[in-house]
Backbone atoms as SQL, in Angstrom:
CREATE TABLE atoms (id INTEGER PRIMARY KEY, chain TEXT, resi INTEGER, resn TEXT, atom TEXT, x REAL, y REAL, z REAL);
INSERT INTO atoms VALUES
  (1, 'A', 1, 'UNK', 'N', 44.179, 21.946, -91.381),
  (2, 'A', 1, 'UNK', 'CA', 44.991, 22.880, -90.652),
  (3, 'A', 1, 'UNK', 'C', 44.531, 22.908, -89.201),
  (4, 'A', 2, 'UNK', 'N', 45.433, 22.657, -88.288),
  (5, 'A', 2, 'UNK', 'CA', 45.095, 22.663, -86.871),
  (6, 'A', 2, 'UNK', 'C', 45.112, 24.103, -86.345),
  (7, 'A', 3, 'UNK', 'N', 44.136, 24.404, -85.515),
  (8, 'A', 3, 'UNK', 'CA', 44.012, 25.728, -84.929),
  (9, 'A', 3, 'UNK', 'C', 44.703, 25.712, -83.563),
  (10, 'A', 4, 'UNK', 'N', 45.595, 26.669, -83.317),
  (11, 'A', 4, 'UNK', 'CA', 46.275, 26.754, -82.032),
  (12, 'A', 4, 'UNK', 'C', 45.327, 27.354, -80.989),
  (13, 'A', 5, 'UNK', 'N', 45.633, 27.174, -79.711),
  (14, 'A', 5, 'UNK', 'CA', 44.772, 27.750, -78.666),
  (15, 'A', 5, 'UNK', 'C', 44.645, 29.275, -78.761),
  (16, 'A', 6, 'UNK', 'N', 45.706, 29.959, -79.118),
  (17, 'A', 6, 'UNK', 'CA', 45.612, 31.422, -79.243),
  (18, 'A', 6, 'UNK', 'C', 44.734, 31.810, -80.434),
  (19, 'A', 7, 'UNK', 'N', 44.788, 31.042, -81.504),
  (20, 'A', 7, 'UNK', 'CA', 43.918, 31.304, -82.650),
  (21, 'A', 7, 'UNK', 'C', 42.460, 31.020, -82.293),
  (22, 'A', 8, 'UNK', 'N', 42.221, 29.990, -81.489),
  (23, 'A', 8, 'UNK', 'CA', 40.855, 29.690, -81.042),
  (24, 'A', 8, 'UNK', 'C', 40.308, 30.838, -80.199),
  (25, 'A', 9, 'UNK', 'N', 41.108, 31.373, -79.294),
  (26, 'A', 9, 'UNK', 'CA', 40.665, 32.508, -78.480),
  (27, 'A', 9, 'UNK', 'C', 40.331, 33.694, -79.359),
  (28, 'A', 10, 'UNK', 'N', 41.161, 33.944, -80.367),
  (29, 'A', 10, 'UNK', 'CA', 40.928, 35.053, -81.283),
  (30, 'A', 10, 'UNK', 'C', 39.616, 34.860, -82.056),
  (31, 'A', 11, 'UNK', 'N', 39.396, 33.652, -82.565),
  (32, 'A', 11, 'UNK', 'CA', 38.169, 33.369, -83.312),
  (33, 'A', 11, 'UNK', 'C', 36.933, 33.453, -82.418),
  (34, 'A', 12, 'UNK', 'N', 37.051, 33.008, -81.167),
  (35, 'A', 12, 'UNK', 'CA', 35.928, 33.141, -80.237),
  (36, 'A', 12, 'UNK', 'C', 35.599, 34.610, -79.994),
  (37, 'A', 13, 'UNK', 'N', 36.617, 35.449, -79.908),
  (38, 'A', 13, 'UNK', 'CA', 36.364, 36.881, -79.703),
  (39, 'A', 13, 'UNK', 'C', 35.679, 37.494, -80.919),
  (40, 'A', 14, 'UNK', 'N', 36.038, 37.059, -82.123),
  (41, 'A', 14, 'UNK', 'CA', 35.376, 37.551, -83.332),
  (42, 'A', 14, 'UNK', 'C', 33.933, 37.065, -83.410),
  (43, 'A', 15, 'UNK', 'N', 33.695, 35.851, -82.960),
  (44, 'A', 15, 'UNK', 'CA', 32.360, 35.250, -83.066),
  (45, 'A', 15, 'UNK', 'C', 31.382, 35.832, -82.051),
  (46, 'A', 16, 'UNK', 'N', 31.903, 36.491, -81.033),
  (47, 'A', 16, 'UNK', 'CA', 31.033, 37.019, -79.972),
  (48, 'A', 16, 'UNK', 'C', 29.929, 37.913, -80.527),
  (49, 'A', 17, 'UNK', 'N', 30.236, 38.773, -81.475),
  (50, 'A', 17, 'UNK', 'CA', 29.271, 39.723, -82.018),
  (51, 'A', 17, 'UNK', 'C', 28.460, 39.177, -83.198),
  (52, 'A', 18, 'UNK', 'N', 28.760, 37.968, -83.636),
  (53, 'A', 18, 'UNK', 'CA', 28.039, 37.393, -84.777),
  (54, 'A', 18, 'UNK', 'C', 26.646, 36.914, -84.373),
  (55, 'A', 19, 'UNK', 'N', 25.738, 36.947, -85.321),
  (56, 'A', 19, 'UNK', 'CA', 24.419, 36.346, -85.155),
  (57, 'A', 19, 'UNK', 'C', 24.419, 35.023, -85.912),
  (58, 'A', 20, 'UNK', 'N', 23.610, 34.046, -85.478),
  (59, 'A', 20, 'UNK', 'CA', 23.560, 32.766, -86.185),
  (60, 'A', 20, 'UNK', 'C', 23.162, 32.937, -87.650),
  (61, 'A', 21, 'UNK', 'N', 23.935, 32.347, -88.540),
  (62, 'A', 21, 'UNK', 'CA', 23.671, 32.398, -89.979),
  (63, 'A', 21, 'UNK', 'C', 22.797, 31.222, -90.387),
  (64, 'A', 22, 'UNK', 'N', 23.002, 30.091, -89.744),
  (65, 'A', 22, 'UNK', 'CA', 22.252, 28.871, -90.038),
  (66, 'A', 22, 'UNK', 'C', 21.411, 28.527, -88.810),
  (67, 'A', 23, 'UNK', 'N', 20.123, 28.325, -89.021),
  (68, 'A', 23, 'UNK', 'CA', 19.211, 27.930, -87.955),
  (69, 'A', 23, 'UNK', 'C', 18.640, 26.563, -88.306),
  (70, 'A', 24, 'UNK', 'N', 18.886, 25.578, -87.454),
  (71, 'A', 24, 'UNK', 'CA', 18.371, 24.239, -87.706),
  (72, 'A', 24, 'UNK', 'C', 16.940, 24.138, -87.214),
  (73, 'A', 25, 'UNK', 'N', 16.080, 23.550, -88.030),
  (74, 'A', 25, 'UNK', 'CA', 14.676, 23.393, -87.681),
  (75, 'A', 25, 'UNK', 'C', 14.400, 22.058, -87.042),
  (76, 'A', 26, 'UNK', 'N', 13.155, 21.649, -87.117),
  (77, 'A', 26, 'UNK', 'CA', 12.716, 20.402, -86.486),
  (78, 'A', 26, 'UNK', 'C', 13.382, 19.171, -87.094),
  (79, 'A', 27, 'UNK', 'N', 13.760, 19.247, -88.372),
  (80, 'A', 27, 'UNK', 'CA', 14.394, 18.100, -89.030),
  (81, 'A', 27, 'UNK', 'C', 15.864, 17.957, -88.642),
  (82, 'A', 28, 'UNK', 'N', 16.436, 18.986, -88.013),
  (83, 'A', 28, 'UNK', 'CA', 17.825, 18.915, -87.587),
  (84, 'A', 28, 'UNK', 'C', 18.784, 19.115, -88.753),
  (85, 'A', 29, 'UNK', 'N', 19.938, 18.496, -88.658),
  (86, 'A', 29, 'UNK', 'CA', 20.977, 18.623, -89.685),
  (87, 'A', 29, 'UNK', 'C', 20.666, 17.690, -90.850),
  (88, 'A', 30, 'UNK', 'N', 20.522, 18.263, -92.037),
  (89, 'A', 30, 'UNK', 'CA', 20.257, 17.489, -93.251),
  (90, 'A', 30, 'UNK', 'C', 21.304, 17.841, -94.294),
  (91, 'A', 31, 'UNK', 'N', 21.278, 17.130, -95.420),
  (92, 'A', 31, 'UNK', 'CA', 22.222, 17.409, -96.503),
  (93, 'A', 31, 'UNK', 'C', 22.029, 18.828, -97.044),
  (94, 'A', 32, 'UNK', 'N', 20.798, 19.316, -97.097),
  (95, 'A', 32, 'UNK', 'CA', 20.534, 20.671, -97.574),
  (96, 'A', 32, 'UNK', 'C', 21.163, 21.704, -96.641),
  (97, 'A', 33, 'UNK', 'N', 21.106, 21.443, -95.348),
  (98, 'A', 33, 'UNK', 'CA', 21.726, 22.342, -94.373),
  (99, 'A', 33, 'UNK', 'C', 23.241, 22.336, -94.542),
  (100, 'A', 34, 'UNK', 'N', 23.804, 21.161, -94.784),
  (101, 'A', 34, 'UNK', 'CA', 25.248, 21.050, -94.983),
  (102, 'A', 34, 'UNK', 'C', 25.676, 21.863, -96.206),
  (103, 'A', 35, 'UNK', 'N', 24.882, 21.818, -97.293),
  (104, 'A', 35, 'UNK', 'CA', 25.203, 22.599, -98.493),
  (105, 'A', 35, 'UNK', 'C', 25.182, 24.087, -98.200),
  (106, 'A', 36, 'UNK', 'N', 24.156, 24.552, -97.482),
  (107, 'A', 36, 'UNK', 'CA', 24.067, 25.975, -97.128),
  (108, 'A', 36, 'UNK', 'C', 25.202, 26.385, -96.206),
  (109, 'A', 37, 'UNK', 'N', 25.532, 25.537, -95.241),
  (110, 'A', 37, 'UNK', 'CA', 26.632, 25.822, -94.329),
  (111, 'A', 37, 'UNK', 'C', 27.954, 25.864, -95.080),
  (112, 'A', 38, 'UNK', 'N', 28.122, 24.967, -96.047),
  (113, 'A', 38, 'UNK', 'CA', 29.329, 24.956, -96.866),
  (114, 'A', 38, 'UNK', 'C', 29.493, 26.282, -97.611),
  (115, 'A', 39, 'UNK', 'N', 28.404, 26.792, -98.178),
  (116, 'A', 39, 'UNK', 'CA', 28.442, 28.090, -98.860),
  (117, 'A', 39, 'UNK', 'C', 28.745, 29.217, -97.885),
  (118, 'A', 40, 'UNK', 'N', 28.129, 29.190, -96.716),
  (119, 'A', 40, 'UNK', 'CA', 28.367, 30.233, -95.713),
  (120, 'A', 40, 'UNK', 'C', 29.814, 30.214, -95.235),
  (121, 'A', 41, 'UNK', 'N', 30.378, 29.033, -95.023),
  (122, 'A', 41, 'UNK', 'CA', 31.778, 28.931, -94.599),
  (123, 'A', 41, 'UNK', 'C', 32.727, 29.403, -95.692),
  (124, 'A', 42, 'UNK', 'N', 32.401, 29.117, -96.945),
  (125, 'A', 42, 'UNK', 'CA', 33.242, 29.569, -98.049),
  (126, 'A', 42, 'UNK', 'C', 33.264, 31.089, -98.125),
  (127, 'A', 43, 'UNK', 'N', 32.143, 31.691, -97.807),
  (128, 'A', 43, 'UNK', 'CA', 32.049, 33.147, -97.904),
  (129, 'A', 43, 'UNK', 'C', 32.553, 33.850, -96.644),
  (130, 'A', 44, 'UNK', 'N', 32.173, 33.363, -95.450),
  (131, 'A', 44, 'UNK', 'CA', 32.479, 34.059, -94.195),
  (132, 'A', 44, 'UNK', 'C', 33.648, 33.470, -93.414),
  (133, 'A', 45, 'UNK', 'N', 33.943, 32.216, -93.573),
  (134, 'A', 45, 'UNK', 'CA', 34.955, 31.457, -92.839),
  (135, 'A', 45, 'UNK', 'C', 34.557, 31.167, -91.392),
  (136, 'A', 46, 'UNK', 'N', 33.933, 32.096, -90.702),
  (137, 'A', 46, 'UNK', 'CA', 33.529, 31.916, -89.309),
  (138, 'A', 46, 'UNK', 'C', 32.012, 32.077, -89.235),
  (139, 'A', 47, 'UNK', 'N', 31.320, 31.029, -88.778),
  (140, 'A', 47, 'UNK', 'CA', 29.861, 31.011, -88.832),
  (141, 'A', 47, 'UNK', 'C', 29.305, 30.501, -87.509),
  (142, 'A', 48, 'UNK', 'N', 28.231, 31.150, -87.054),
  (143, 'A', 48, 'UNK', 'CA', 27.486, 30.663, -85.897),
  (144, 'A', 48, 'UNK', 'C', 26.282, 29.883, -86.391),
  (145, 'A', 49, 'UNK', 'N', 26.021, 28.741, -85.747),
  (146, 'A', 49, 'UNK', 'CA', 24.887, 27.892, -86.103),
  (147, 'A', 49, 'UNK', 'C', 24.047, 27.683, -84.850),
  (148, 'A', 50, 'UNK', 'N', 22.739, 27.900, -84.977),
  (149, 'A', 50, 'UNK', 'CA', 21.819, 27.624, -83.869),
  (150, 'A', 50, 'UNK', 'C', 21.218, 26.246, -84.107),
  (151, 'A', 51, 'UNK', 'N', 21.463, 25.344, -83.176),
  (152, 'A', 51, 'UNK', 'CA', 21.018, 23.962, -83.295),
  (153, 'A', 51, 'UNK', 'C', 19.561, 23.837, -82.875),
  (154, 'A', 52, 'UNK', 'N', 18.903, 22.798, -83.380),
  (155, 'A', 52, 'UNK', 'CA', 17.517, 22.549, -82.991),
  (156, 'A', 52, 'UNK', 'C', 17.489, 21.991, -81.579),
  (157, 'A', 53, 'UNK', 'N', 16.309, 21.958, -81.008),
  (158, 'A', 53, 'UNK', 'CA', 16.144, 21.459, -79.645),
  (159, 'A', 53, 'UNK', 'C', 16.560, 20.012, -79.516),
  (160, 'A', 54, 'UNK', 'N', 16.484, 19.531, -78.331),
  (161, 'A', 54, 'UNK', 'CA', 16.868, 18.147, -78.081),
  (162, 'A', 54, 'UNK', 'C', 17.889, 18.084, -76.968),
  (163, 'A', 55, 'UNK', 'N', 18.265, 16.881, -76.627),
  (164, 'A', 55, 'UNK', 'CA', 19.236, 16.738, -75.555),
  (165, 'A', 55, 'UNK', 'C', 20.661, 16.941, -76.071),
  (166, 'A', 56, 'UNK', 'N', 21.599, 16.916, -75.162),
  (167, 'A', 56, 'UNK', 'CA', 22.995, 17.183, -75.505),
  (168, 'A', 56, 'UNK', 'C', 23.540, 16.175, -76.513),
  (169, 'A', 57, 'UNK', 'N', 23.189, 14.913, -76.367),
  (170, 'A', 57, 'UNK', 'CA', 23.674, 13.889, -77.302),
  (171, 'A', 57, 'UNK', 'C', 23.187, 14.164, -78.721),
  (172, 'A', 58, 'UNK', 'N', 21.932, 14.577, -78.850),
  (173, 'A', 58, 'UNK', 'CA', 21.380, 14.895, -80.166),
  (174, 'A', 58, 'UNK', 'C', 22.096, 16.102, -80.781),
  (175, 'A', 59, 'UNK', 'N', 22.374, 17.114, -79.972),
  (176, 'A', 59, 'UNK', 'CA', 23.102, 18.287, -80.463),
  (177, 'A', 59, 'UNK', 'C', 24.522, 17.912, -80.873),
  (178, 'A', 60, 'UNK', 'N', 25.165, 17.047, -80.100),
  (179, 'A', 60, 'UNK', 'CA', 26.519, 16.592, -80.448),
  (180, 'A', 60, 'UNK', 'C', 26.526, 15.844, -81.775),
  (181, 'A', 61, 'UNK', 'N', 25.492, 15.051, -82.026),
  (182, 'A', 61, 'UNK', 'CA', 25.382, 14.332, -83.302),
  (183, 'A', 61, 'UNK', 'C', 25.193, 15.311, -84.456),
  (184, 'A', 62, 'UNK', 'N', 24.377, 16.349, -84.239),
  (185, 'A', 62, 'UNK', 'CA', 24.175, 17.364, -85.268),
  (186, 'A', 62, 'UNK', 'C', 25.492, 18.070, -85.588),
  (187, 'A', 63, 'UNK', 'N', 26.247, 18.438, -84.551),
  (188, 'A', 63, 'UNK', 'CA', 27.532, 19.119, -84.756),
  (189, 'A', 63, 'UNK', 'C', 28.484, 18.217, -85.524),
  (190, 'A', 64, 'UNK', 'N', 28.572, 16.949, -85.133),
  (191, 'A', 64, 'UNK', 'CA', 29.464, 16.007, -85.829),
  (192, 'A', 64, 'UNK', 'C', 29.071, 15.868, -87.295),
  (193, 'A', 65, 'UNK', 'N', 27.767, 15.789, -87.581),
  (194, 'A', 65, 'UNK', 'CA', 27.275, 15.677, -88.951),
  (195, 'A', 65, 'UNK', 'C', 27.674, 16.922, -89.763),
  (196, 'A', 66, 'UNK', 'N', 27.521, 18.103, -89.171),
  (197, 'A', 66, 'UNK', 'CA', 27.873, 19.350, -89.867),
  (198, 'A', 66, 'UNK', 'C', 29.380, 19.454, -90.097),
  (199, 'A', 67, 'UNK', 'N', 30.163, 19.089, -89.101),
  (200, 'A', 67, 'UNK', 'CA', 31.627, 19.163, -89.227),
  (201, 'A', 67, 'UNK', 'C', 32.124, 18.163, -90.266),
  (202, 'A', 68, 'UNK', 'N', 31.613, 16.944, -90.234),
  (203, 'A', 68, 'UNK', 'CA', 32.027, 15.930, -91.212),
  (204, 'A', 68, 'UNK', 'C', 31.626, 16.327, -92.627),
  (205, 'A', 69, 'UNK', 'N', 30.464, 16.950, -92.772),
  (206, 'A', 69, 'UNK', 'CA', 29.975, 17.325, -94.097),
  (207, 'A', 69, 'UNK', 'C', 30.666, 18.542, -94.695),
  (208, 'A', 70, 'UNK', 'N', 31.257, 19.394, -93.840),
  (209, 'A', 70, 'UNK', 'CA', 31.864, 20.634, -94.347),
  (210, 'A', 70, 'UNK', 'C', 33.371, 20.718, -94.124),
  (211, 'A', 71, 'UNK', 'N', 33.940, 19.761, -93.392),
  (212, 'A', 71, 'UNK', 'CA', 35.359, 19.778, -93.046),
  (213, 'A', 71, 'UNK', 'C', 35.723, 21.042, -92.252),
  (214, 'A', 72, 'UNK', 'N', 34.805, 21.505, -91.430),
  (215, 'A', 72, 'UNK', 'CA', 35.030, 22.682, -90.598),
  (216, 'A', 72, 'UNK', 'C', 35.557, 22.249, -89.234),
  (217, 'A', 73, 'UNK', 'N', 35.969, 23.221, -88.445),
  (218, 'A', 73, 'UNK', 'CA', 36.419, 22.964, -87.085),
  (219, 'A', 73, 'UNK', 'C', 35.486, 23.665, -86.117),
  (220, 'A', 74, 'UNK', 'N', 35.167, 22.995, -85.031),
  (221, 'A', 74, 'UNK', 'CA', 34.341, 23.597, -84.002),
  (222, 'A', 74, 'UNK', 'C', 35.227, 24.482, -83.134),
  (223, 'A', 75, 'UNK', 'N', 34.860, 25.738, -83.014),
  (224, 'A', 75, 'UNK', 'CA', 35.622, 26.689, -82.221),
  (225, 'A', 75, 'UNK', 'C', 35.047, 26.798, -80.819),
  (226, 'A', 76, 'UNK', 'N', 33.712, 26.782, -80.730),
  (227, 'A', 76, 'UNK', 'CA', 33.071, 26.951, -79.434),
  (228, 'A', 76, 'UNK', 'C', 31.637, 26.427, -79.503),
  (229, 'A', 77, 'UNK', 'N', 31.167, 25.873, -78.383),
  (230, 'A', 77, 'UNK', 'CA', 29.770, 25.477, -78.269),
  (231, 'A', 77, 'UNK', 'C', 29.264, 25.934, -76.919),
  (232, 'A', 78, 'UNK', 'N', 28.184, 26.715, -76.953),
  (233, 'A', 78, 'UNK', 'CA', 27.518, 27.143, -75.731),
  (234, 'A', 78, 'UNK', 'C', 26.034, 26.871, -75.918),
  (235, 'A', 79, 'UNK', 'N', 25.522, 25.925, -75.170),
  (236, 'A', 79, 'UNK', 'CA', 24.103, 25.585, -75.266),
  (237, 'A', 79, 'UNK', 'C', 23.728, 25.123, -76.662),
  (238, 'A', 80, 'UNK', 'N', 22.812, 25.850, -77.302),
  (239, 'A', 80, 'UNK', 'CA', 22.316, 25.486, -78.631),
  (240, 'A', 80, 'UNK', 'C', 23.063, 26.207, -79.750),
  (241, 'A', 81, 'UNK', 'N', 24.134, 26.914, -79.422),
  (242, 'A', 81, 'UNK', 'CA', 24.897, 27.670, -80.417),
  (243, 'A', 81, 'UNK', 'C', 26.285, 27.051, -80.563),
  (244, 'A', 82, 'UNK', 'N', 26.690, 26.836, -81.810),
  (245, 'A', 82, 'UNK', 'CA', 28.038, 26.348, -82.090),
  (246, 'A', 82, 'UNK', 'C', 28.672, 27.291, -83.109),
  (247, 'A', 83, 'UNK', 'N', 29.985, 27.537, -82.927),
  (248, 'A', 83, 'UNK', 'CA', 30.743, 28.381, -83.843),
  (249, 'A', 83, 'UNK', 'C', 31.675, 27.473, -84.634),
  (250, 'A', 84, 'UNK', 'N', 31.582, 27.563, -85.962),
  (251, 'A', 84, 'UNK', 'CA', 32.406, 26.734, -86.850),
  (252, 'A', 84, 'UNK', 'C', 33.326, 27.619, -87.682),
  (253, 'A', 85, 'UNK', 'N', 34.510, 27.098, -87.985),
  (254, 'A', 85, 'UNK', 'CA', 35.487, 27.822, -88.780),
  (255, 'A', 85, 'UNK', 'C', 36.071, 26.904, -89.840),
  (256, 'A', 86, 'UNK', 'N', 36.220, 27.442, -91.037),
  (257, 'A', 86, 'UNK', 'CA', 36.935, 26.740, -92.104),
  (258, 'A', 86, 'UNK', 'C', 37.638, 27.791, -92.948),
  (259, 'A', 87, 'UNK', 'N', 38.935, 27.664, -93.070),
  (260, 'A', 87, 'UNK', 'CA', 39.744, 28.613, -93.832),
  (261, 'A', 87, 'UNK', 'C', 39.423, 28.499, -95.310),
  (262, 'A', 88, 'UNK', 'N', 39.209, 29.635, -95.967),
  (263, 'A', 88, 'UNK', 'CA', 39.043, 29.686, -97.412),
  (264, 'A', 88, 'UNK', 'C', 40.448, 29.855, -97.993),
  (265, 'A', 89, 'UNK', 'N', 40.999, 28.784, -98.540),
  (266, 'A', 89, 'UNK', 'CA', 42.383, 28.786, -99.014),
  (267, 'A', 89, 'UNK', 'C', 42.604, 29.721, -100.199),
  (268, 'A', 90, 'UNK', 'N', 41.583, 29.880, -101.042),
  (269, 'A', 90, 'UNK', 'CA', 41.738, 30.715, -102.238),
  (270, 'A', 90, 'UNK', 'C', 41.659, 32.200, -101.921),
  (271, 'A', 91, 'UNK', 'N', 40.765, 32.582, -100.988),
  (272, 'A', 91, 'UNK', 'CA', 40.552, 33.994, -100.659),
  (273, 'A', 91, 'UNK', 'C', 40.321, 34.121, -99.162),
  (274, 'A', 92, 'UNK', 'N', 41.403, 34.022, -98.334),
  (275, 'A', 92, 'UNK', 'CA', 41.221, 34.102, -96.884),
  (276, 'A', 92, 'UNK', 'C', 40.693, 35.467, -96.472),
  (277, 'A', 93, 'UNK', 'N', 39.683, 35.479, -95.605),
  (278, 'A', 93, 'UNK', 'CA', 39.070, 36.726, -95.156),
  (279, 'A', 93, 'UNK', 'C', 39.563, 37.122, -93.768),
  (280, 'A', 94, 'UNK', 'N', 39.890, 36.154, -92.944),
  (281, 'A', 94, 'UNK', 'CA', 40.327, 36.426, -91.582),
  (282, 'A', 94, 'UNK', 'C', 41.825, 36.181, -91.452),
  (283, 'A', 95, 'UNK', 'N', 42.511, 37.138, -90.865),
  (284, 'A', 95, 'UNK', 'CA', 43.933, 36.986, -90.607),
  (285, 'A', 95, 'UNK', 'C', 44.096, 36.424, -89.204),
  (286, 'A', 96, 'UNK', 'N', 44.586, 35.201, -89.121),
  (287, 'A', 96, 'UNK', 'CA', 44.767, 34.553, -87.824),
  (288, 'A', 96, 'UNK', 'C', 46.118, 34.915, -87.244),
  (289, 'A', 97, 'UNK', 'N', 46.188, 35.137, -85.921),
  (290, 'A', 97, 'UNK', 'CA', 47.493, 35.371, -85.291),
  (291, 'A', 97, 'UNK', 'C', 48.326, 34.099, -85.336),
  (292, 'A', 98, 'UNK', 'N', 49.599, 34.234, -85.289),
  (293, 'A', 98, 'UNK', 'CA', 50.498, 33.080, -85.326),
  (294, 'A', 98, 'UNK', 'C', 50.539, 32.372, -84.029);
């Protein structure tokens, strides 16, 4: 499902008050992290992730690995924080504007 620009703005406004649910350590993005993120997305739909240190290219690789592993969409990235969204089709929690 593609997210429209107005829906992205809405999700960014919701994510503003969120605290990171997933914190990546020195090992970065691993399969275990993807499993935990998958569970968090199923439950919350909108999740903030704090990436481990490193340069921008390394952070971009971590984000791509997480998105590919969970089929989520990146809503926003600021520094070491990325906001991911994945709609829970069975029990949607967030009502997106049209």
